[in-house]
C-alpha positions in Angstrom: 136.7 18.8 -100.5 137.6 18.3 -96.8 139.5 21.6 -96.8 136.6 23.5 -98.3 134.3 22.1 -95.5 136.7 23.3 -92.9 136.8 26.8 -94.3 133.0 26.9 -94.5 132.7 25.7 -90.9 135.3 28.3 -89.7 133.3 31.0 -91.5 130.1 29.9 -89.8 131.8 30.0 -86.4 133.1 33.5 -87.0 129.7 34.7 -88.1 128.1 33.2 -85.1 130.6 34.9 -82.8 129.9 38.3 -84.4 126.1 37.8 -84.1 126.4 36.7 -80.5 128.6 39.7 -79.7 126.1 42.2 -81.4 123.2 40.7 -79.4 124.9 41.6 -76.1 123.7 45.2 -76.4 120.1 46.3 -75.8 118.0 46.9 -78.9 118.9 50.1 -80.6 122.4 50.3 -79.1 125.6 49.8 -80.9 128.6 48.0 -79.5 131.8 50.1 -79.5 134.9 48.9 -77.8 133.0 46.5 -75.5 130.4 49.0 -74.4 126.9 49.8 -75.6 126.0 53.2 -76.9 122.7 54.7 -78.1 123.0 57.9 -80.2 119.6 59.6 -80.3 118.4 61.1 -83.6 115.9 63.4 -81.9 116.4 66.2 -79.5 114.9 66.2 -75.9 115.3 68.3 -72.8 117.6 66.9 -70.1 114.9 65.2 -68.0 113.2 63.6 -71.0 116.6 62.4 -72.3 117.2 60.7 -68.9 113.8 59.0 -69.0 114.3 57.7 -72.6 117.7 56.3 -71.6 116.2 54.5 -68.6 113.4 53.2 -70.9 116.1 51.9 -73.2 117.8 49.9 -70.4 120.6 52.4 -69.9 121.5 55.8 -68.6 122.9 59.1 -69.9 126.5 58.5 -70.8 129.1 59.5 -68.1 132.3 60.7 -69.7 134.9 60.0 -67.1 138.0 58.8 -69.0 139.9 59.7 -72.1 138.9 56.5 -73.9 135.2 57.3 -73.6 135.8 60.9 -74.6 137.6 59.7 -77.8 134.7 57.4 -78.7 132.3 60.4 -78.5 134.7 62.6 -80.5 134.8 59.9 -83.2 131.2 58.9 -83.3 129.5 62.2 -82.5 131.7 65.0 -83.8 130.7 68.7 -83.7 127.4 68.0 -82.0 126.0 69.0 -78.6 124.6 66.0 -76.8 123.1 65.5 -73.3 125.3 63.3 -71.2 125.4 62.6 -67.4 126.0 65.5 -65.1 128.6 63.4 -63.4 130.9 63.5 -66.4 134.3 64.7 -65.4 135.9 65.5 -68.8 133.3 67.8 -70.2 132.3 71.4 -69.6 128.7 71.1 -68.5 127.0 74.5 -68.7 123.6 74.2 -70.4 120.0 74.9 -69.4 118.2 71.6 -68.6 115.2 73.0 -70.6 117.2 73.2 -73.9 116.7 70.4 -76.3 119.7 68.4 -77.6 120.3 64.9 -78.9 121.6 62.6 -76.3 123.8 59.6 -75.7 122.8 56.6 -73.6 125.2 54.0 -72.3 124.4 50.4 -71.2 126.5 47.5 -70.2 126.6 44.5 -72.5 124.0 41.9 -71.5 121.4 44.4 -70.3 118.0 44.3 -71.9 115.6 47.0 -72.7 112.8 47.6 -70.3 110.6 49.8 -72.4 110.2 48.9 -76.1 109.4 51.4 -78.7 111.7 54.4 -78.0 
C-alpha cells in the first residue's frame, strides 16, 4: 500500500510541474522549447498583426537563429505568416497592406495586457 501511495504522489507532482510550466505563457500562447508562441488563425495586415501581438502581451516573432526557424518550419509549414521585420533568416518582401496570419512571441512569465484577442 505504501508503494502505491508513493506512485500516486509522484504522479501528482509531475502533473503539477506540467501545469505550472504551461501557465508560464500568456493566455492563448503555447510553450515550445521554453518560449511562448501564438499562431493566429485569422489574417491581418502587418500593422494590425503588430497591434494584436502587443495586446496579447508579446510581439511579432523575430526569427534570428536556426532553432527558431526550425520551430516555425515544424509548427507552421507551407504558410505565409507575418513576423518581425528584424528577422534575419527570412526573405522579407511583402506589402504591409496584404493580409496574412501571424506569429507572436512572448517570454515565459509575461501576462496578457488586452484580453479577448
